[in-house]
C-alpha positions, 0 to 999 in steps of 0.5 A, spaced: 596 135 215 596 140 209 597 138 202 603 140 198 598 144 193 596 148 199 602 150 202 604 152 195 598 156 194 600 160 200 606 163 197 606 162 190 602 169 189 609 173 191 612 174 184 617 179 182 611 183 179 607 183 186 613 184 190 614 190 186 607 193 189 607 189 195 609 195 200 604 200 196 598 195 196 599 192 203 603 197 207 600 203 204 593 201 203 590 195 205 593 195 212 589 202 213 583 202 209 581 194 210 585 191 216 585 197 220 592 196 223 596 202 221 603 200 218 606 204 224 604 199 229 607 193 225 614 198 225 613 199 232 612 191 234 619 190 230 623 196 234 621 193 241 623 186 239 629 185 234 635 183 237 643 183 235 641 176 232 635 175 229 631 170 224 625 173 220 620 167 217 616 169 212 620 175 209 615 179 204 619 185 201 624 186 207 620 192 209 620 192 216 627 189 217 629 195 213 626 200 217 627 197 224 631 200 229 636 195 231 640 195 237 647 194 234 650 197 228 651 190 224 645 185 226 646 178 224 639 176 220 637 170 217 631 170 212 627 164 212 621 163 206 619 158 202 618 163 196 625 165 193 623 171 190 621 174 197 628 172 199 631 175 194 627 182 194 628 182 202 636 180 202 637 185 196 633 190 201 637 189 207 644 187 203 648 192 208 647 187 213 649 181 209 643 176 211 643 169 211 637 166 206 634 159 207 629 156 203 624 152 207 617 151 209 615 153 216 611 147 217 617 143 217 623 142 221 628 148 219 634 146 217 638 151 221 641 151 228 644 156 233 641 161 238 637 167 236 635 172 240 629 174 236 624 171 231 619 174 227 613 171 223 609 177 221 603 176 216 605 169 215 600 165 219 594 167 215 598 164 209 599 158 212 594 152 211 589 150 216 587 153 223 591 156 228 592 149 232 595 146 225 599 152 224 602 153 231 607 147 228 611 153 226 612 155 233 614 148 235 620 148 229 622 155 231 623 154 239 629 149 239 633 155 235 631 160 240 635 162 246 632 163 253 628 169 253 629 170 246 623 175 243 618 172 239 613 176 235 609 177 229 602 179 226 597 175 223 590 177 220 584 173 223 577 172 222 572 169 228 568 174 232 573 180 230 568 185 227 570 187 220 567 191 214 564 188 208 570 190 203 575 186 208 570 180 208 570 180 201 577 181 200 579 175 205 574 171 202 577 172 195 584 170 198 581 164 201 578 161 195 585 163 191 589 160 197 593 166 198 590 166 205 587 160 209 584 164 215 577 162 215 578 159 221 583 163 225 581 166 231 584 170 236 583 165 242 586 160 238 592 164 237 593 166 244 592 159 247 597 157 241 602 162 244 601 160 251 602 153 250 609 154 248 612 161 250 611 166 256 610 173 257 605 173 252 601 179 249 596 179 244 593 186 241 588 186 236 588 192 231 582 191 226 582 184 224 590 184 225 593 180 232 600 183 234 603 178 238 609 178 243 612 173 247 618 170 250 622 163 249 623 159 256 
């Protein structure tokens, strides 16, 4: 079981200052130069899967929610994150949609009810403590909130057998030591198994060291 300090470390780095440069650093540089997963692929992932009633867990700056091609003019969006700074940044960015914000830990039962048509966990799992079988509890807590056929999607940075540059490995090592990442034991095989045990129509695509996943609720 993850210790409270491990959970705290995975989200504590996201201060207002860090969030101010996050899009430039992560979506502008790291995705392309280190992780070899173009940000455009993540935007397309959102475009393919968002619905009129969406829940986003691990919201970052709200970048993808802001850029997404929503199927309706006024989607209902619920933002869930353990970090209040991220919730504030994302909710302000998509204020035109009047999102609901919820401070919650995805490794615990979520204080929500309802029937969402889509759910995203983008760049969340690699920040959660433990290996993929431990982190998959986030899927278990999400499932009761999904209507049948709801789209579940996201992306996570993996290690395992995936080829990676020395620079990418060095940065992951630093992040793991600091507790920002916890992905040293994360493999694409474990991610695929965790998804298939809980959802249907599972698709996992690897770009560089990033796994993009899509699935549907029963």
